[in-house]
KOLNURO-361265 format. One record per atom (N, C-alpha, C): residue in one letter; z, y, x; residue number from 1. Coordinates in steps of 0.1 Angstrom, whole numbers. Atoms other than C-alpha are relative to their C-alpha. Example, Ala and Ser with C-alpha at 12.3 -4.5 7.8 and 13.67 -1.06 7.14 Angstrom:
2
{a {0 -12 9} 1}
{a {78 -45 123} 1}
{a {0 12 9} 1}
{s {0 -11 -9} 2}
{s {71 -11 137} 2}
{s {8 11 -8} 2}
! end
This chain:
114
{x {-11 1 -15} 1}
{x {-207 -131 -30} 1}
{x {2 -13 2} 1}
{x {1 12 -5} 2}
{x {-211 -165 -13} 2}
{x {23 -9 -7} 2}
{x {-14 8 5} 3}
{x {-184 -189 -28} 3}
{x {9 -3 9} 3}
{x {-9 -4 -14} 4}
{x {-167 -192 6} 4}
{x {7 9 4} 4}
{x {-8 -12 -5} 5}
{x {-162 -158 8} 5}
{x {10 5 -5} 5}
{x {-10 -3 6} 6}
{x {-147 -157 -20} 6}
{x {13 -9 1} 6}
{x {-13 7 -2} 7}
{x {-119 -184 -14} 7}
{x {5 5 14} 7}
{x {-8 1 -13} 8}
{x {-115 -169 24} 8}
{x {7 13 -3} 8}
{x {-7 -12 5} 9}
{x {-104 -137 10} 9}
{x {4 -6 -13} 9}
{x {-6 2 15} 10}
{x {-97 -146 -26} 10}
{x {10 -4 -7} 10}
{x {-14 2 6} 11}
{x {-63 -152 -47} 11}
{x {-6 -14 -4} 11}
{x {-3 10 8} 12}
{x {-63 -179 -75} 12}
{x {-17 3 -5} 12}
{x {11 -3 1} 13}
{x {-92 -190 -86} 13}
{x {-22 1 3} 13}
{x {16 -7 -3} 14}
{x {-115 -179 -64} 14}
{x {-4 11 0} 14}
{x {6 -13 6} 15}
{x {-114 -147 -74} 15}
{x {4 8 15} 15}
{x {-5 -15 -7} 16}
{x {-117 -112 -50} 16}
{x {13 0 2} 16}
{x {-6 -4 -5} 17}
{x {-90 -106 -34} 17}
{x {7 17 -1} 17}
{x {7 -16 -1} 18}
{x {-96 -70 -34} 18}
{x {1 3 -20} 18}
{x {-5 3 14} 19}
{x {-88 -53 -64} 19}
{x {-20 16 5} 19}
{x {18 1 8} 20}
{x {-132 -51 -83} 20}
{x {2 22 3} 20}
{x {3 -18 5} 21}
{x {-143 -4 -79} 21}
{x {0 -3 -16} 21}
{x {-3 -5 16} 22}
{x {-144 -10 -120} 22}
{x {7 -3 -3} 22}
{x {-11 4 3} 23}
{x {-115 -25 -120} 23}
{x {12 15 3} 23}
{x {-5 -10 -6} 24}
{x {-102 8 -97} 24}
{x {0 7 -8} 24}
{x {8 -12 7} 25}
{x {-113 31 -116} 25}
{x {1 2 -14} 25}
{x {-4 5 16} 26}
{x {-107 17 -156} 26}
{x {-15 7 -1} 26}
{x {10 2 6} 27}
{x {-142 15 -163} 27}
{x {1 -13 -6} 27}
{x {2 17 8} 28}
{x {-132 -22 -178} 28}
{x {3 1 -20} 28}
{x {-3 -4 9} 29}
{x {-116 0 -206} 29}
{x {19 -3 3} 29}
{x {-15 3 -3} 30}
{x {-74 -10 -190} 30}
{x {1 8 8} 30}
{x {-16 -8 -8} 31}
{x {-52 11 -171} 31}
{x {-6 -14 14} 31}
{x {-1 10 -5} 32}
{x {-57 -4 -139} 32}
{x {14 -3 8} 32}
{x {-10 10 -7} 33}
{x {-28 -24 -121} 33}
{x {6 11 16} 33}
{x {-7 -13 -17} 34}
{x {-4 -1 -95} 34}
{x {-4 -15 4} 34}
{x {-4 10 -2} 35}
{x {-5 -25 -68} 35}
{x {15 13 12} 35}
{x {-14 -1 -14} 36}
{x {29 -29 -43} 36}
{x {-10 10 14} 36}
{x {9 -8 -13} 37}
{x {19 -6 -6} 37}
{x {5 -17 6} 37}
{x {-4 9 -7} 38}
{x {29 -41 6} 38}
{x {-21 -3 1} 38}
{x {14 7 11} 39}
{x {-1 -56 -19} 39}
{x {-17 11 6} 39}
{x {15 -4 -10} 40}
{x {-29 -31 -10} 40}
{x {-5 4 16} 40}
{x {4 1 -11} 41}
{x {-23 -35 21} 41}
{x {-13 -5 10} 41}
{x {7 17 -5} 42}
{x {-33 -71 29} 42}
{x {-14 4 -8} 42}
{x {11 4 12} 43}
{x {-58 -68 1} 43}
{x {-11 5 18} 43}
{x {10 -10 -6} 44}
{x {-73 -39 23} 44}
{x {-1 -6 20} 44}
{x {6 11 -9} 45}
{x {-70 -62 53} 45}
{x {-7 -9 2} 45}
{x {6 12 8} 46}
{x {-87 -90 40} 46}
{x {-12 7 -3} 46}
{x {15 -4 3} 47}
{x {-117 -68 30} 47}
{x {-7 4 13} 47}
{x {12 -10 -11} 48}
{x {-122 -45 64} 48}
{x {-5 -17 6} 48}
{x {9 15 -7} 49}
{x {-117 -90 81} 49}
{x {-15 0 -3} 49}
{x {7 15 9} 50}
{x {-144 -106 54} 50}
{x {-11 17 9} 50}
{x {3 -6 -2} 51}
{x {-162 -67 66} 51}
{x {-5 -5 15} 51}
{x {1 2 -20} 52}
{x {-159 -72 102} 52}
{x {-15 -12 9} 52}
{x {2 7 -3} 53}
{x {-173 -108 102} 53}
{x {-22 6 5} 53}
{x {15 3 -4} 54}
{x {-211 -93 96} 54}
{x {-9 -11 -6} 54}
{x {7 11 11} 55}
{x {-223 -119 73} 55}
{x {-3 -2 -15} 55}
{x {2 -1 13} 56}
{x {-223 -109 42} 56}
{x {-11 7 -10} 56}
{x {12 0 4} 57}
{x {-251 -100 25} 57}
{x {3 16 -5} 57}
{x {-1 -16 2} 58}
{x {-255 -60 18} 58}
{x {4 4 -8} 58}
{x {-9 -10 11} 59}
{x {-243 -52 -18} 59}
{x {7 -9 1} 59}
{x {-8 6 -5} 60}
{x {-219 -78 -9} 60}
{x {9 9 9} 60}
{x {-3 -7 -14} 61}
{x {-208 -57 22} 61}
{x {1 12 -8} 61}
{x {-3 -13 2} 62}
{x {-213 -26 0} 62}
{x {14 -1 -10} 62}
{x {-14 9 8} 63}
{x {-188 -39 -26} 63}
{x {14 0 1} 63}
{x {-15 5 -7} 64}
{x {-160 -49 0} 64}
{x {-3 19 1} 64}
{x {-3 -11 -7} 65}
{x {-167 -18 11} 65}
{x {10 11 -7} 65}
{x {-7 -1 9} 66}
{x {-161 0 -20} 66}
{x {16 3 2} 66}
{x {-11 7 8} 67}
{x {-135 -19 -30} 67}
{x {11 9 15} 67}
{x {-12 1 -5} 68}
{x {-116 -12 4} 68}
{x {1 16 4} 68}
{x {1 -4 7} 69}
{x {-125 20 -3} 69}
{x {16 9 -5} 69}
{x {-17 2 10} 70}
{x {-100 23 -33} 70}
{x {15 -1 4} 70}
{x {-16 4 1} 71}
{x {-75 8 -21} 71}
{x {8 6 16} 71}
{x {-5 -8 -7} 72}
{x {-74 25 12} 72}
{x {17 14 -8} 72}
{x {-8 -9 5} 73}
{x {-68 58 -11} 73}
{x {13 -8 -8} 73}
{x {-15 8 7} 74}
{x {-40 34 -33} 74}
{x {16 -1 12} 74}
{x {-12 -1 -14} 75}
{x {-24 36 5} 75}
{x {3 7 9} 75}
{x {1 -16 -6} 76}
{x {-29 68 16} 76}
{x {16 10 -15} 76}
{x {-7 -5 11} 77}
{x {-13 75 -20} 77}
{x {19 -4 -2} 77}
{x {-7 2 -6} 78}
{x {15 57 -13} 78}
{x {9 6 8} 78}
{x {-7 -10 -13} 79}
{x {24 71 17} 79}
{x {8 11 -3} 79}
{x {3 -17 2} 80}
{x {21 106 9} 80}
{x {14 1 -13} 80}
{x {-12 -1 9} 81}
{x {49 97 -24} 81}
{x {13 -6 2} 81}
{x {-13 4 -10} 82}
{x {73 78 4} 82}
{x {2 15 6} 82}
{x {-4 -11 3} 83}
{x {73 108 24} 83}
{x {2 10 -2} 83}
{x {-10 -8 9} 84}
{x {80 131 -1} 84}
{x {13 -4 -1} 84}
{x {-8 1 7} 85}
{x {107 115 -8} 85}
{x {10 -3 2} 85}
{x {-9 7 -14} 86}
{x {121 106 26} 86}
{x {6 18 0} 86}
{x {-5 -17 3} 87}
{x {118 149 29} 87}
{x {10 7 -9} 87}
{x {-6 -9 13} 88}
{x {132 157 -4} 88}
{x {15 -12 2} 88}
{x {-8 3 -12} 89}
{x {157 134 16} 89}
{x {15 4 6} 89}
{x {1 -10 -11} 90}
{x {164 149 40} 90}
{x {8 7 -1} 90}
{x {-1 -4 -2} 91}
{x {162 176 35} 91}
{x {15 4 -21} 91}
{x {-14 9 11} 92}
{x {193 165 4} 92}
{x {8 -2 4} 92}
{x {-12 5 -18} 93}
{x {213 157 38} 93}
{x {2 11 3} 93}
{x {3 -12 -2} 94}
{x {210 192 49} 94}
{x {8 7 -9} 94}
{x {-18 -9 8} 95}
{x {241 208 16} 95}
{x {-3 -17 -3} 95}
{x {-19 8 9} 96}
{x {270 191 9} 96}
{x {-5 -1 -19} 96}
{x {-5 -4 13} 97}
{x {271 183 -28} 97}
{x {11 -5 -5} 97}
{x {-22 2 6} 98}
{x {300 183 -48} 98}
{x {0 9 8} 98}
{x {-5 -9 -5} 99}
{x {307 211 -27} 99}
{x {10 -13 15} 99}
{x {-11 12 -2} 100}
{x {317 177 -5} 100}
{x {1 1 15} 100}
{x {-2 8 -8} 101}
{x {323 183 36} 101}
{x {-10 -7 4} 101}
{x {6 9 -2} 102}
{x {298 169 57} 102}
{x {11 -2 9} 102}
{x {-14 -1 -20} 103}
{x {317 149 89} 103}
{x {-13 -15 1} 103}
{x {6 4 -10} 104}
{x {301 129 114} 104}
{x {10 -13 6} 104}
{x {-7 12 -7} 105}
{x {310 99 131} 105}
{x {9 3 6} 105}
{x {-10 -10 -7} 106}
{x {328 118 158} 106}
{x {9 0 -5} 106}
{x {-15 -9 9} 107}
{x {351 124 130} 107}
{x {10 -11 -1} 107}
{x {-5 4 6} 108}
{x {362 93 127} 108}
{x {5 -14 19} 108}
{x {-3 8 -14} 109}
{x {385 69 160} 109}
{x {-2 -10 3} 109}
{x {0 18 -7} 110}
{x {370 32 161} 110}
{x {9 -3 9} 110}
{x {-6 13 -16} 111}
{x {393 21 187} 111}
{x {18 1 -9} 111}
{x {-14 3 18} 112}
{x {423 24 156} 112}
{x {7 -19 3} 112}
{x {-4 11 -1} 113}
{x {424 -12 158} 113}
{x {5 -7 10} 113}
{x {-2 1 -14} 114}
{x {427 -23 194} 114}
{x {13 5 2} 114}
! end
């Protein structure tokens, strides 16, 4: 990978911004650092932009593509988890907790203070 390319999409010290395929799979003996959705999506965007230039050597492009696949999988995993959490919250909202009656904004008189 060229120094210019690493600088363009990289972080500190010219390191590649996207997660390496080896790190993503844990092959280096360490567990991969879990990425937050925003970080993974940002890195995926950088990876896609770098691939879209079409100016990378084939091996570098393949490496970046692999990283992009891992990042896309991470983003999808996080989206699936968020969707499940929201679904559970919505379902829990259908049943009053602790026997409390449900209420609606219509139950309140907002014109009282006038």
